[in-house]
C-alpha positions in Angstrom: 81.7 -76.4 -155.8 78.8 -77.2 -158.2 77.6 -75.0 -160.7 74.2 -74.1 -161.3 73.7 -71.3 -163.8 71.0 -69.2 -162.9 70.2 -67.9 -166.4 69.5 -71.6 -167.5 66.6 -71.5 -165.0 65.3 -68.0 -165.8 62.7 -68.6 -162.9 60.9 -65.1 -163.2 61.2 -64.3 -166.8 58.1 -66.1 -167.9 55.7 -64.5 -165.4 56.9 -61.1 -166.2 56.6 -61.4 -170.1 52.8 -60.8 -170.2 53.3 -57.6 -168.4 55.9 -56.3 -170.8 54.9 -53.3 -173.1 54.7 -55.6 -176.2 52.3 -58.0 -174.1 49.7 -55.3 -173.4 46.6 -55.3 -175.6 46.8 -51.8 -177.3 42.9 -51.4 -177.6 42.0 -51.8 -174.0 41.5 -48.4 -172.6 43.0 -49.2 -169.1 46.3 -50.2 -170.8 47.0 -46.7 -171.6 46.4 -45.5 -168.0 49.6 -44.2 -165.9 49.3 -47.4 -163.6 49.1 -49.8 -166.4 52.0 -48.2 -168.0 54.0 -48.1 -165.0 53.4 -52.0 -164.4 54.4 -52.8 -168.1 57.6 -50.8 -167.9 58.5 -52.4 -164.4 57.9 -55.9 -165.9 60.1 -55.0 -168.9 62.9 -54.2 -166.7 62.4 -57.2 -164.4 62.1 -59.7 -167.2 65.4 -58.1 -168.9 67.4 -58.8 -165.5 66.0 -62.4 -165.3 66.6 -63.3 -169.1 69.4 -65.3 -170.2 71.2 -63.5 -173.1 72.7 -65.3 -176.0 76.2 -64.4 -177.1 75.5 -61.0 -179.2 76.4 -60.2 -182.6 78.2 -57.0 -183.6 76.0 -56.5 -186.5 78.1 -53.7 -188.0 77.5 -54.0 -191.8 78.6 -50.3 -192.8 80.5 -47.2 -191.8 80.9 -43.6 -193.0 84.4 -42.8 -194.6 85.2 -39.7 -196.6 81.5 -38.7 -196.7 80.4 -42.0 -198.2 78.7 -45.0 -196.7 80.9 -48.1 -197.1 80.1 -51.8 -196.4 82.0 -53.6 -193.5 82.4 -57.3 -193.5 83.3 -59.2 -190.3 85.8 -62.3 -190.4 88.2 -63.9 -188.2 91.8 -64.1 -189.5 93.0 -65.6 -186.3 91.8 -68.3 -184.1 92.7 -70.1 -181.1 90.7 -72.3 -178.5 90.1 -69.5 -175.8 90.4 -66.5 -178.3 89.8 -65.1 -181.7 90.5 -62.0 -183.7 87.7 -60.3 -185.5 88.4 -57.9 -188.4 85.8 -55.2 -189.5 87.1 -55.2 -193.1 85.9 -52.6 -195.6 86.9 -51.7 -199.3 90.4 -50.6 -199.7 90.7 -46.9 -199.3 92.9 -44.6 -201.3 95.0 -44.0 -198.4 95.8 -47.0 -195.9 93.8 -46.4 -192.8 95.9 -47.0 -189.5 95.6 -50.4 -188.1 94.0 -50.7 -184.7 93.7 -53.8 -182.4 91.2 -53.2 -179.7 91.9 -55.4 -176.7 88.5 -56.1 -175.0 88.5 -56.9 -171.4 88.7 -60.6 -170.7 86.4 -60.2 -167.6 82.9 -61.8 -168.3 81.4 -59.7 -170.8 81.4 -60.3 -174.8 83.5 -58.1 -176.9 80.3 -56.8 -178.2 80.1 -54.5 -175.0 82.4 -52.5 -177.0 80.2 -52.1 -180.2 79.8 -48.5 -179.8 83.7 -48.2 -179.4 84.1 -50.1 -182.6 81.6 -47.9 -184.5 83.0 -44.7 -183.5 86.6 -46.1 -184.5 85.8 -47.3 -188.1 85.4 -44.2 -189.9 89.1 -43.4 -189.5 90.7 -46.7 -188.6 91.1 -50.3 -189.8 89.7 -52.1 -186.7 90.3 -55.4 -185.3 89.0 -56.8 -181.9 89.9 -59.4 -179.4 87.1 -61.8 -178.9 87.4 -64.0 -175.7 85.6 -67.3 -175.8 83.0 -68.3 -173.2 85.0 -71.0 -171.0 81.8 -73.0 -170.5 82.0 -73.8 -174.4 85.6 -74.8 -174.4 86.1 -78.5 -174.0 88.4 -79.6 -171.3 90.8 -81.2 -173.6 91.8 -77.7 -174.8 93.5 -77.5 -171.5 93.8 -74.5 -168.8 94.0 -70.8 -169.7 95.7 -68.4 -167.3 97.1 -64.7 -167.5 100.3 -66.0 -169.1 98.2 -67.6 -172.0 96.1 -64.4 -172.2 99.1 -62.3 -172.8 100.5 -64.8 -175.4 97.5 -64.4 -177.1 97.6 -60.8 -177.1 101.1 -60.9 -178.4 100.1 -63.1 -181.2 97.1 -60.8 -182.1 99.3 -57.9 -182.3 101.5 -59.8 -184.6 98.6 -61.0 -186.7 97.5 -57.2 -187.2 100.9 -56.5 -188.6 103.5 -53.9 -188.5 102.7 -50.3 -187.2 99.5 -51.7 -185.3 97.9 -49.2 -182.8 96.7 -51.2 -179.7 94.0 -49.9 -177.6 93.1 -51.7 -174.4 89.9 -51.3 -172.4 89.3 -51.9 -168.7 90.6 -55.5 -167.7 92.4 -55.6 -170.9 94.9 -53.1 -170.0 97.3 -55.3 -168.0 97.5 -57.9 -170.4 98.2 -55.3 -173.2 100.8 -53.4 -171.2 102.5 -56.5 -170.5 102.3 -57.7 -174.0 103.9 -54.6 -175.5 106.5 -54.5 -172.8 107.5 -58.1 -173.7 107.6 -57.4 -177.4 110.0 -54.5 -176.9 112.2 -56.3 -174.4 112.6 -59.2 -177.0 113.5 -56.7 -179.8 110.1 -57.3 -181.7 108.5 -54.8 -184.0 106.6 -52.7 -181.6 103.2 -51.3 -182.1 103.0 -47.6 -183.0 100.9 -46.6 -180.1 99.4 -48.0 -176.9 96.3 -46.5 -175.3 95.0 -47.8 -172.0 91.5 -46.7 -171.1 90.1 -47.3 -167.7 92.3 -50.1 -166.7 93.6 -51.3 -163.3 97.4 -50.8 -164.0 98.2 -49.9 -160.3 95.1 -50.6 -158.1 96.8 -49.0 -155.2 95.9 -45.6 -156.6 92.3 -44.3 -156.0 91.4 -47.7 -154.7 87.9 -48.8 -155.9 85.6 -51.2 -154.2 86.9 -53.8 -156.5 90.5 -53.4 -155.3 89.6 -53.0 -151.7 87.4 -56.4 -151.8 90.2 -58.1 -153.4 92.7 -56.8 -150.7 90.4 -57.6 -147.8 89.2 -61.0 -148.8 92.4 -62.6 -150.3 92.9 -65.2 -152.9 91.9 -68.2 -150.9 88.4 -66.5 -150.2 87.7 -66.2 -154.0 88.9 -69.8 -154.8 86.4 -71.1 -152.1 83.6 -68.8 -152.8 83.3 -68.1 -156.5 84.8 -70.6 -158.4 82.3 -73.3 -159.9 82.2 -76.4 -162.2 80.6 -76.2 -165.7 77.6 -78.6 -165.6 77.7 -81.7 -167.9 75.3 -80.1 -170.4 78.0 -77.7 -171.8 81.0 -78.4 -174.1 83.3 -77.5 -171.2 81.7 -79.7 -168.6 83.5 -79.9 -165.4 85.9 -77.1 -166.1 86.6 -74.7 -163.1 85.2 -71.3 -163.9 84.2 -68.0 -162.5 80.7 -68.0 -163.7 79.4 -65.0 -165.7 76.4 -64.5 -163.4 78.5 -64.1 -160.3 80.7 -61.6 -162.2 77.4 -59.6 -163.3 76.3 -59.8 -159.8 79.5 -58.3 -158.4 79.4 -55.4 -161.1 75.9 -54.5 -160.1 76.6 -54.5 -156.4 79.9 -52.6 -156.7 78.1 -49.6 -158.5 74.6 -50.4 -157.2 73.5 -46.9 -156.5 74.4 -45.7 -159.9 72.8 -48.8 -161.5 69.6 -48.1 -159.6 69.7 -44.5 -161.0 70.5 -45.7 -164.5 67.4 -48.1 -164.3 65.2 -45.4 -162.7 66.0 -43.1 -165.9 65.2 -46.0 -168.2 62.0 -46.8 -166.3 60.9 -43.2 -166.7 61.4 -43.3 -170.4 59.5 -46.6 -170.7 56.6 -45.2 -168.8 56.6 -42.1 -171.0 56.5 -44.4 -173.9 59.5 -42.7 -175.4 60.9 -45.8 -177.0 63.5 -44.0 -179.0 65.2 -42.2 -176.1 65.2 -45.5 -174.1 66.5 -47.8 -176.9 70.1 -47.0 -176.6 70.0 -47.4 -172.8 68.1 -50.8 -173.2 70.5 -52.2 -175.9 73.4 -51.4 -173.8 71.9 -53.2 -170.7 71.0 -56.2 -173.0 74.7 -56.3 -173.8 75.8 -55.7 -170.2 73.6 -58.7 -169.2 75.2 -60.7 -171.7 77.7 -62.6 -169.7 80.2 -65.5 -170.1 82.4 -67.8 -167.8 86.1 -67.1 -167.3 88.5 -70.1 -166.5 89.3 -70.1 -162.7 93.0 -69.9 -163.3 92.7 -66.7 -165.4 90.3 -65.0 -162.8 92.3 -66.0 -159.8 95.8 -65.2 -161.1 94.3 -61.8 -162.2 92.9 -61.1 -158.8 96.3 -62.1 -157.2 98.7 -60.4 -159.6 96.9 -57.3 -160.5 94.7 -56.5 -157.4 96.3 -58.1 -154.5 100.1 -58.2 -155.3 99.9 -55.0 -157.5 102.7 -56.7 -159.5 103.0 -54.4 -162.4 103.8 -51.2 -160.3 106.1 -53.3 -158.0 107.9 -54.6 -160.9 107.0 -58.3 -159.6 105.1 -59.5 -162.8 106.6 -62.3 -164.7 105.5 -64.1 -167.7 106.6 -67.8 -167.9 109.8 -66.8 -165.9 110.4 -63.5 -167.8 110.1 -60.3 -165.8 107.8 -57.9 -167.4 109.1 -54.5 -167.1 107.0 -51.5 -168.8 110.2 -49.5 -168.5 111.4 -51.4 -171.7 108.8 -49.7 -173.8 110.5 -47.1 -175.8 109.5 -47.0 -179.4 105.7 -47.4 -178.7 103.8 -44.1 -177.9 101.6 -44.2 -174.8 98.1 -42.5 -174.0 96.2 -43.2 -170.9 92.4 -42.1 -170.4 90.5 -42.1 -167.2 87.0 -41.3 -166.2 86.6 -38.8 -163.2 83.7 -40.9 -161.8 85.1 -44.4 -162.7 84.1 -46.8 -159.8 85.7 -49.9 -161.3 89.0 -48.4 -162.2 89.7 -45.5 -159.5 91.5 -42.3 -160.2 95.3 -42.8 -161.1 95.1 -46.4 -161.5 95.4 -46.1 -165.5 97.5 -43.0 -165.5 100.1 -45.0 -163.4 101.3 -46.5 -166.7 102.8 -43.1 -167.5 105.4 -43.5 -164.7 106.0 -47.3 -165.2 106.7 -46.4 -168.9 109.7 -44.5 -168.0 111.6 -44.8 -171.3 108.8 -43.3 -173.4 109.9 -39.6 -174.6 107.6 -36.9 -173.1 106.6 -35.9 -176.5 105.3 -39.2 -177.3 102.8 -39.4 -174.6 99.3 -38.2 -173.8 96.9 -38.5 -170.7 93.3 -37.5 -170.6 90.8 -37.6 -167.7 87.2 -37.3 -169.0 85.0 -35.4 -166.4 81.4 -36.5 -165.7 81.7 -40.1 -166.8 82.1 -43.4 -165.0 83.7 -46.6 -166.2 81.4 -47.5 -169.2 80.9 -43.9 -170.3 84.6 -44.0 -171.3 84.1 -46.4 -174.3 80.2 -46.0 -174.8 77.8 -43.1 -175.3 78.0 -39.7 -176.5 80.9 -38.6 -174.1 83.0 -41.4 -175.8 81.9 -40.3 -179.3 82.4 -36.6 -179.1 85.3 -36.1 -176.5 87.3 -39.3 -176.0 87.3 -40.9 -179.6 88.5 -37.7 -181.4 91.4 -37.3 -179.0 92.4 -40.9 -179.4 92.3 -40.6 -183.1 94.5 -37.4 -183.2 97.0 -39.1 -180.8 97.3 -42.1 -183.4 97.4 -39.7 -186.5 100.2 -37.8 -184.8 102.3 -40.9 -184.7 101.7 -42.4 -188.3 105.2 -41.5 -189.3 106.7 -43.3 -186.4 107.2 -46.7 -188.4 
């Protein structure tokens, strides 16, 4: 199927731009009326939806440790064609901080969607994050990239972070992280100290979300026919089969349309009031949310089939290059699972299902937490993440520091 990237065209962004708040002439009296401010705010939201967002930067240059502001430098200690590892390095502390690998979801959003996650973890952890590459920018000569390759990269990045790593996976990163740790332990390798899964589809048969229901109802052939397109010739990855980012974004918006509209309405009200500070965090998150990338067709289709349709992990049918992936082999690595009570992407019980699958983990090395009043993105972004979830995660990691 041909691939026409909607954000390349930006058909509606230009006409809306003059109506944006920064395009209104401030000395004209009528621009300060309620009607004019409403029009300007509506144009701002409309333009943001139509705009093509470039790959964002983390832009984290400092953090607070032991009461002092310390500099942070980003660099990539590990690179492959479809993935890289970003380290947020700070000055050597008196006592080594726990090393933490944050496995971002390889699902169409850039790893910078987890900026708030990283910022909250940095004061007490030496943080690394997986950065998945936009498939439209990876030349076809690099070959294919499927779920097996993704799991291989997670294993390699755990090894690159080093002994006693703490793995924290978010959303779509959870199945790959769980599989990677299970394979490491089955092979007798040095296991991570802890594995934390946040809002991930481990068993999509539990609390079935619209995402899971759609996958089960349509079947893999429907996805192959209707959402797989080719990268156009103007990109380095020309003619590669991909699941385009703009389709992934459209799907997310439709799955949670009512909540998305409520969120946009709240942001709209703040813009109308002219209270830019209270709307800025919301605006920034939506800019990140609207920054999307393409996923290789093979990774997308294999994930849909194995995770959502076949439910291969809970049914003990997931294999990696012919080797059975059995979470029951996890023994040395402690386990924590986190869910949101209002999560419409990974329904209730989907992530906590890992507790039963990792049957060899001792009871005193487990933790599970369900956060009230948050949906999917509130699990790793916003004040509930910073004040309720992150401290619990930090305590769990700190409690296991003597395990290795």
